[in-house]
N, C-alpha and C positions, 0 to 999 in steps of 0.2 A: 573637674572640666567643667565646660557651661555647658547645654543645651545648643545644638545647630539651628540659625538661624535658618527659616523653612520659607520655601520660594514657591510659586506653582508659577508657571510658564506660559503667558499665550499670545498662541500669532496661526497663522491660517497655513503657513508656510510649513510642514513636516524636518526640510531640513534643517532649518532655524532652531527651530525648536530641539533637533537631536545635538545642535551646536552649544547650544546657552544650556541646555541639560548638565555636558561632557563638561561644561567650559567650570560653570559652577557646583556640582559636584566633585569636581576635584580638588577647591577647597575645604579645609577639613574641618571646618564651624559656620558651611552651607549648605546644604541639600535641598532640590527639588523633591516633593512630592505631589507634586500630578501638574500634568498641563492640558492644555484645551486649545481646540484648531475655533473657534466662535464664540464672537464675545456671548452668542446666548447660554454657552456654559459653562459660564465666569461664576455668576453667583451663586447657584448652587454645589459645584465645587467648594467656592471661596467659604459655601458654611459647612462641610463638610470635613475639608481639610483646614480648615484656620490657620490657611499658612499667614507667615510676621511678614511678608515683600510677595505684592504680585508685578511683577514681568509683565506689560502691559504691548502688544505690540497695538501702535492706534489707528491702521485701512486693514481695515477685514470685511470680506464680503458680508452680508448681513447685518452681525451690533457688530458695528466696533468699537477701536478704543475709547471714544466716547461716550455712548451710550455707555460700554459695557464699565468705566469706570463712577459715572453715575448712577449707576442702579447699583454698584456696590455699597458707593459710600451713602445712597438713601434708605436704602433696604438690611445693611447687614453689621449686624452690634458688634461696637469696639473692632470698628474694618480694618483690615492692611493695609499698608500703607503700597501704593502703586507708582510704580516707576514707568513711565511711559515708553515704548523706544520704535527708534524710527530710523528709516534711506535716509528722508533730508531734515538738513537742520530746519531751513522757513518754512514749518510744512504746518499750513491753521489749524491740521486737524492738532498738534500736537498743543496749539496754541488753547484752542479744546479742551483738552485736555489738564492741558495745566489750570485751566479757568474754571475745572468742574471738582478740580480739587486732588488730581496727583501731585503727588512731592517732587517731582520734577522728571526730566527725562532725559535719558542715553541717544546716541549715532549708534547704528549697529554697526560701526567700522570700529570702534572705540577696543580700546585695548583691552587683552581679557583681565588685567589688574584694575583697570577702572571701570568695569563691571564690576568686579567684587566687591570692590571701595564703593560700589553707589548702593550695593542690596547693604551693606553693612551701614553704611549712615541711615538709607532709611527707614531703614528698622532700630535705629537708634532714635526715630521722634527728629531726624533733623533734615529739614531739605537739602532737597541739590536743585541749588541757586545759580544758574547762568545769568551774568548780569547783561550782559549784550547780547547775547541768542535772546534774552526774553523781552529789551527795550526795544530791538526792530519786532518780532512778535507781533508788539503790544499796539506798536505803533498804527497799524490802522484801527485801533477799536480807543482811541482815547478822545474824553468827552464822552462817553460811552456810561458814564454813571456819576449820579450827585456828590458834589464835596462833602466827604467828612469833617468835625468837628474836630480835632484833634490838637493836645495842648503845644507846647512849644516843645519841650522835652521830649513826647512822642514821635511829634514829627521829624525831628531828629536822631531819634530810632529808623524810625523809619526806614528813611533816606538812604543811614547806613546798611539798613537787614536786605536794600536790592542796590548794595554795592558788596553784597556775595556775604558779609561779616559776619564772624561769628558772635555770642554773647558776650565770649572774651573780649573781641577784639574791640566788641561796642565801646565792653566798660572803663577798656584804655582810651579810648579815642574821647571820651565823654568825660575821663577820671570822676568815675563811677562804680561801685556793685554790680558785681557782677548780676547778684537778686534782683538790684533796682533795676536791672533791663532786663531780666527775665519779666520782671512786674510792669512794665513800662511794654515789653512785646505784649506778652498776654491779655494787655488792655486796650492796644494796638488791634490787633485780631478782633477780640468783640466790639469794635464799636465798626467795625469795618461786617465784620459780620463775615471771617474768612477761619478756613479748619485749621493756616499753617501757616508759614513767612512767604510761601511761592504764590499760596492764591493772595495774599496781605496784597507785593509785591503788583498781583496782575490789576489786581482793581484798583492801587495806586494811580499806575500808566494811565487806569483804562477812566479815571477821576481828571487826571491832570495836573495830580497831588503834585507828583512826580514829572520833572523834567529829563527830556538829554543828557543835558548840563549834571543834573542832578546828579545821576549814579553812575556817572565816569569813574 
């Protein structure tokens, strides 16, 4: 039996933390290893507990989720994946966390099975992409970054990533091998200076490289 995926829950409301812990610990392959009520507590806990995934509230007094996400990714070697949780889908704080390098986001009203699946996806190193939501969140920030030169194939791959397609789905769409897709994705991330697919899509919107029609 494989080891359980470990999770650190970060939220300033005790009732929400206890509820999330109960839901996560109910899954045989997931376990909560710690809790934090403020973003200021997160980096020391991550260093000590080494969780696979941090479930991060974005709106907290003191150090918020954006600042905590940035601190983790900038100061912790081999940082955990970060999934932000929010009450409102169209929250600029969520966009800030995605821009900082969070893997994706969840609504606090999501179903228990959606929560568990999101943690598993993040732990596997995959991104939680919600194309419509990210497009709306990124709209006010368009043209805030310069264009980046991509090859024609890299551009095709990035547009398909922005539609939420997996490497396998992109390979089938373009009639190329999965390993070739992985190579193109890696090249795109390097050129954009992005940590992962989610951040690459955010950067692509901000540069104006992807239009609204591209990602539908």
